C-alpha positions in Angstrom: 104.7 93.8 58.5 106.7 96.8 59.8 106.1 99.4 57.1 102.3 99.4 56.8 100.3 102.2 58.4 98.8 99.8 60.9 102.0 97.9 61.8 102.2 99.5 65.2 98.5 99.5 65.9 97.5 97.0 68.6 95.0 94.3 67.9 93.7 91.4 70.0 94.0 87.7 69.0 91.2 86.2 71.0 92.2 82.5 70.8 94.9 82.8 73.4 94.2 86.4 74.6 97.2 88.1 73.0 97.4 91.9 72.5 100.1 92.7 70.0 101.0 94.6 66.7 102.2 93.4 63.4 105.7 94.9 64.1 105.9 93.1 67.4 105.0 89.8 65.8 107.6 90.3 63.0 110.4 90.8 65.5 109.2 88.0 67.8 109.5 85.5 64.9 112.3 87.0 62.8 114.8 88.3 65.3 113.6 88.1 68.9 117.1 88.7 70.3 117.2 92.3 68.9 113.4 92.9 68.8 112.7 94.2 72.3 115.4 96.9 71.9 114.3 97.8 68.4 110.7 98.1 69.4 111.6 99.8 72.7 109.4 97.4 74.7 110.2 95.6 78.0 108.7 92.2 77.2 106.9 90.2 74.6 103.1 90.0 74.7 101.9 87.0 76.7 99.0 84.7 76.0 96.7 85.7 78.8 94.4 82.7 78.4 97.3 80.2 78.9 97.6 80.3 82.7 98.4 77.7 85.4 99.4 74.4 83.9 98.8 75.7 80.4 101.7 78.3 80.7 104.1 75.8 79.2 102.1 76.1 75.9 103.0 79.8 75.5 105.0 80.8 72.5 108.7 81.2 72.9 110.7 84.0 71.3 113.1 81.9 69.3 115.0 82.9 66.2 114.6 80.9 63.0 118.0 79.3 63.6 116.6 77.6 66.7 114.5 75.5 64.3 117.3 74.7 61.9 117.7 71.0 62.8 114.0 70.3 62.5 113.7 72.3 59.3 116.6 70.3 57.8 114.9 67.1 58.8 111.6 68.1 57.2 113.4 69.3 54.1 115.1 65.9 53.8 111.7 64.3 54.0 110.3 66.7 51.3 113.3 66.0 49.1 112.7 62.2 49.4 109.1 62.8 48.2 110.3 64.9 45.3 109.2 68.3 46.7 111.1 71.6 47.0 112.6 72.4 50.4 110.8 74.6 52.9 112.4 78.0 52.5 113.2 80.4 55.3 110.6 82.9 54.1 108.0 80.2 54.1 109.0 79.1 57.6 108.7 82.7 58.9 105.3 83.1 57.2 104.1 79.8 58.8 105.2 80.9 62.3 103.6 84.3 61.8 100.3 82.6 60.6 100.2 80.2 63.5 100.6 83.1 66.0 98.3 86.1 66.5 98.9 87.3 62.9 96.4 84.6 61.9 93.7 87.2 62.7 94.9 89.7 60.1 95.8 87.1 57.5 92.4 85.5 57.7 90.7 88.9 57.2 92.8 89.6 54.1 92.3 86.1 52.7 88.5 86.2 53.3 88.3 89.6 51.6 90.2 88.4 48.6 87.9 85.3 48.4 84.9 87.6 48.5 86.2 89.7 45.7 87.1 86.7 43.6 83.6 85.3 44.1 82.0 88.6 43.2 84.1 88.8 40.1 83.1 85.2 39.1 79.4 86.0 39.6 79.7 89.3 37.7 80.5 87.3 34.5 77.3 85.3 34.8 75.2 87.1 32.2 
């Protein structure tokens, strides 16, 4: 998220009106306490479409540790069902996907799907 050529290129996530970069989103989710200084920005991007009484729905810059109790509770439920626990990397990926990064991830996933479909059809002789 931070090493790719476009990691500091701004993009718009239209669902909530957020203008951000991949690097900003990584720090927002991974380490928001140090992210603003590291990125040399004054504030996190805001969801411009969430105004008035909807402002309470805006994302909060919380570190993964802030979700520890809930993650542990969910992992207990998963274990009871015989499933592997939700790992930290999976949690971070889920938070990134449910934020503005969904736009980039969907582009990649759709492109991969198109390539796979084309490959499947190329074998139809």
